[in-house]
N, C-alpha and C positions, 0 to 999 in steps of 0.2 A: 745400491740399485743403479743399473745402467739404463740409460735412455737413448733412443735413437734421435740424434740431433735434428736430422732432416724431418722426421715425423713430428717431433715436438714443435719445430719452427712452423711447419705447415698448420698444425693445430692452433698455434697461437694467432695466426693471421687469417685463418679461413673464416667463412661466413657463419660458423656456428655461433649461437647466441652466447654472450658473456654474462656472467652473474653480477659483475660489478666492474666499473672502469673509472679512471680519474687520475689526476696528477697528485703525486706525493713526493715529499722530500725524504730521501733515504740515506741512512748511515749504518754501517756494519760495525758490530762489536765482536771481537774475538778474544777469548780468554780474559774477559773483563777489562780489556784495553779499548778505550773509547776511540772512535774515529775522529778525525780532525774536522771534517767538513761534511755538509750534506750535499747531495746531488738531486736535482729535480728530475724525476722520471715519470713516464707514462705507464701506469699499471693496468693490467687486464687480468681479471679473475675468471677462470673457467674450471668449474668443478673444484678439485683440490689442488689445482695448479695456479700459481700466481706468477704471471710474466711481467717483466718490466722492460721498457724500451727507452732509448735515448730521447726520441721525439714521438709525438702522436702519429706522425705519418711514416715512421720507420717500419720497414718490412721484416727486419730480423730482430728478435728479442736479444737484449744484452744479458739477461739472466733469468733464472727460474727458481722459485721457492716451492717445494713440495710440502703442503700443509698437513703433514702427518706426524704424530708424536710431538706436538708443539702446543703452546698456549698463547693466546692473544690477550694482552693486558695493557692497561694504562701504565705509563711510566713517568717518573719524575725527571724532567729535563729542563734545560734553560728555555727551550722553545715551547710555545703553547700549542695545545692540541696534538701532543705526541703520544704514541703508543708503540708497543714492541711485540715482535714475534719471537718467542724464546722456545728452544727445543729442550727435550729432557736430557739429552746427552751432555755430560759436563764440559766436553771440549768443543761443543758445537757453537757455531756463530749465532748471534742474535741480530735481528734487523730492527732498527729503530726508525719509525716512520712518522712523519709530521704532516697533518692535513691542513687545509686552508682555513678551516673553521670548525666550530663545535658540531654542526650537523653532519659535515663530511666525515669527521672523526668517528662519530657514533655509527654512521652507516657502514664505514669500513670495518670497524670492530665487530659489528653484528654479522656482516657478510663473511669475514674471515673465520669467525668462531663457528659458523655453521658449514664450513666448506669441507671438513675432514670426513673420512669414512667412519671414524669413531663416533662422530656426532650422528651421522646417518644411521649407524647401527643402533644407537640408543633410541632414535625416533622410530625405527622399524620395530624394535622390541616393545615399545610403548603401544604402538598401533596393534601389534599382534595380541597384546594383553587385552586391549579394549575390545578387539574382535572376539576373543575367546569368551569374555564376560557377556558380550551381546548374544553369542550363540547359546550360552548356558541359560540366559534369561528367556530366550525364545523357546528353547526346549522345555523349560519349566512351564511356560504358558501353554504349550501344546499338550502337555501331560495333564494339566488341570482339567477336571470334569466340566463338560459344557452344561449349561443350564438348559432345561427343557424349554421348548418353544411355547408350551401351554402356560408356563409360569410367566414367560415374557409377555404373552398376550394379556394375561390377567393384570400385570403391572401397567400395560398400555391402556387397558380399559379403565383402570382405577385412577389414572392420572387425568384430571379434567382438561389439562392443557393439550393432551394428545387426542382427545375425543373429536370426532368429526363435527364440523360446524353445522348447526341446524338452521333451516331457513327461517328468517324473521317473519312474524305475522304481518299481514297487510295493514298498513297505516291508513286510517280514514281521515279525510279532511272534508268538512261540510257535507258529510253523507256519502262521499265518493272516495275511492282509493286514490292514493297519490300515484301519478302516472310514472312508470319507470320502464326499464328494458324488459322486466319480467312479464308485462302485459297482463296483470291480474286486476280484478275489480273486487268490490266488497263481497265477502262471503267466500272468497277463494276461487270463484268461477273464472275461467279464462275467457278473455274477450274473443268473440268470433273473428275469424279470419276471412275477410271479404276482398282483399286487394293483393292478390299474388303473394300470399304468405306474410304480408305486413300487417301486424295487429293494429287496430284502430283504437283510439282512446274512447272512453265512455262519453256520452253527450253532456253538454253543459246544462245546468238547471235552467228552466224557463225564466225569461225576463218578467219582472213585475211591472204592471202598468202604473205609471206615475199617478198619484192621487190628485195632482193638480193639472193633469193633462186635460185638454178639451175633448169634447165628444168626437171631434174630427181626427183625433190622434196627434194634434200639434203639441210640441213640447211645452212644458210649464215654464213660466217666466223664471229667469235666473239660471236655467239649464242650457248650456251650449250644446250644439249638435255633437261636438267631440266628446262631451260628457255622457251623452246617450249611447255612444258607440263603445262597446265593450273593449277594454284594452287587452283582453286575453284572447289570443287566437284560438280557434276551435281545436287545434292540434295539441294544446296543453291545458292542464288544469292546475291552477295555483290559488289556494284559498285566500292568501293575503291580497292578491290583485283583485279577486272578486269582492272581498270585503271592502277594499278601498273604493272600488267602483260604485257599489251600492251605497257606500257611506256618503258619496258626493250628493246624492239626491236627498238623503236625510239631513245633511248639513244645510242645504238650501231651504228645505221646509222649516228647519229650526230657526234660521235667520228670519224668514217671513213671519213666523209666529211671534218672535221677539219684537219685531217691528210693529206688529198689530197691538201687542201688549203696551208698547210705549205710546201708541196713538190713542189708547183707551178702547180699542175694539176688542171684543171677546174673541 
């Protein structure tokens, strides 16, 4: 195979991306005669072409290895991290390369093994096979009879998890519905709208008159004015707060009764 030296040299040093680069020590074997020494060279792999240069900054490649009809394998050598590129022809030369470490050697062997067109041809065949199987599977799915929509609706209605959620009944507290964004009161009636579309809560229950209050309406002893003021604002209804508020008055009456019992008064 003849190559145009000028075109090859331009391709080796142009801005096209390289598949792998790095320093390797190189030794050439011919007819099973081992070379005497290794030369450290800068290698650039582009496609199935392996270029090597004298230095990293060199603009002209010293040689080229076409990675077709060859195998990349680990080899036994005095140097550690050595591998070889061997060709199928009996009289062809073999390239023994030595990397700087285990990781570099594995990366080079992997890249060189996948560089040939033979490897790419196997990959393309495998992808074509997978594509053919996927097309057959898709055609079989399209030919299968579709299920009727009525049966699908029946399954949908029979599945409790897929049925629409029903509105929860109104929860009552102390005779009144709990106030929420729904704006409903007991019995399901909607609260009237009197303020520009804003629904108002139902009224609070009337306050009980204290049994110990005087005729003039003064608070009973033991009850502070803060206790007589409801802690619940009129915009909300909370049974627990109302319960605690009315319970304060009962607790005061109970303590007064216990004190009278201790003093011997009925």
